[in-house]
N, C-alpha and C positions, 0 to 999 in steps of 0.2 A: 504494500500500500504506500503510495507516494503522498506528498503534501497536497497535490491537486485533488486527489480522491478523499483526503481527510475532511472530517466535518469542520465547518467554520463557526466560530463563536465570537460574539462581541463582548467587550468588558462592560457588564451591567449587572443588575441584581439577578437576572436570569442565570448568568454564569455561576454565581454563588450557589444558587439552588441546585444546579446540575452537579457541582462539585460536592455538595453535601450528600447527595444520594449515590455518588460514585464510590465504589470500594477504594479505600486508601486515599480519597480525595485527589485522584490522579487520572488525567485523561490520556489515553493512548493516541498518539499521532493526531493531534488536533491543531488547527490554525486559530489563533486568538488575535483579534484585531481590535483596535480602539486607542483612545487617548488616555494617558495616565494622569492622575492627580496626586499631589503630595499627600502622604499619610500623616498629616499634622502641619507644622509650620514649613513653608517652602524654603528652599535654600536661597541664600542671598550672597552676593559677592562681598568680600571684605573691602575691596577697593572701590567698587561702584555700587552704591546702595540701591540704584534703580534696576539692577539686573537681578532677576529672580528666576528660578528654574526648578526642574525636577530631574533627578538622575534616573536613567532607565538602564536596566541590566537585562540583556537577552542571552539566555543560555539554552542551547539545544543539545540534548544528550541522547545517545542511542544505548539502550540496554538490551542485551540479548543473551540467550544461553547457547553455548558453543560446545559441540561434542568433541572430546579429546580422544582420538582413536588409540593413542599409546597407553593412556591410563584408564581408558574405557569409563570415563566419567564426564558429567556435564559441568561446564565451568561458566560462571557468570562473567560476562564481558560488558564493560561500560566504557564508552568513549564520548568525548565532546565533539559534536559535529560543527557547532558554530557558537562563538562567544563574542558578544559585543556589548560595550558600555557606552552610552551616549549621555551627554550632559547639555542641558539648555544653557548652562553658564559657559558658553563656548569662548567668550572673550577672556575670561579668567583662565580657562584651560589653555588658550593660546599663549597668554602671557607666561604662564607657568612652564609651558612647553618650550618657549623661546628662552626662558631663563635656564632651564635644564640643558638645552642645546648649547647655550653660551658657556655654561659651566663645563660641559663635556669637552667642548672645543678648547677651552682654556687648559683643562687637564691634559688633553692630547698634545697641545703645543708645549706645555711644561715637560711632558714626557719626551718629546722630540728634542727639546732644548737640552735636557739632561743627557740624552744620547749623543748630541753634538759635542757637548762638553767632554763626555767620556772619550769620544773618538779623538778630540783635540789633545787630551791628556795622554792618550795612548800613542799618538803620533809624536808628541814631545818626548815621551819615554823612549820610543824607538830611536828617535834622533839622538837622545842622550846615550843610549846603549851603543851607538855607532861612534861615540866620541872617544878620542885617544885616552887611554888610562893614565897617561902621564900629565898632559896639559889640560885635558877635559874640555878643550875648545875646538880643536881640529878633528876632522873625521879620520877614522882608521883607514890607512891607504897602503899598507904593506904587510906581506906575509913573512914571518920570521921562520927560517928553516934551520935546523932540522925538526924543531918541535911543532911547527905549523900554526902557531898562534897568530891571529890577526888582532892586535891589541893596541897598536900605536901608530902615530903618523910618521912620515919620513923624516921630518925635521927633528922630532924628539928622539928617533932612533939614532940619527947622526950625532945628537948631543950626549948620548950614553957614554960614560967613561969606560965601563966594562961592557964588552959585547955579550951580554947575557939577557935572556928573555925576561921582561918585567913580570910576567905571569908565573913562570915555572922555574926561572933561573938557569935554564939549560943554555949551553953555549950556542951562540948564533954563528952559523957557518955561511949563510947566504941570506939576502933580503930580496924579495920579489915584489915589485910595485903592483898595486891593484888599481884598475881604472873602472870606476862606476859608470855604467851607461845610463 
């Protein structure tokens, strides 16, 4: 049975009477139409006192029994087919939505900014890792052999009094320049 074939009811006193005589006060696959009124004091906007409205919540659930052939039992299955909440206070909702959107955008920007700062610090760290261990200002640009360390610049190597690697103190037999592309 689809919604086209389902019985149509309007929201009035007659619907209340039908629900009273229905077992469990529940209608199976029915279409209910009409305008809603507040059940007490209507909602008002905190910002604009002339805006009043009613919240409407629409929830369409499907409940069915499903046969499970593995366990050979019936299982209750319930799922929400449609869920919608409307508010007549649309302007207040729009302002709140815009504020949330602005807040989310700001949080995302701050997140990106933190990432950019982290990348900048990482780049500086990598540049500092490439600095000569002796002068800490020039880039490392030579390989010391036989140990193979790349730890100093050519000018600091030439200024060494003893020809020993500043990292491992092994004797240096040859120096090969490095050219970064």
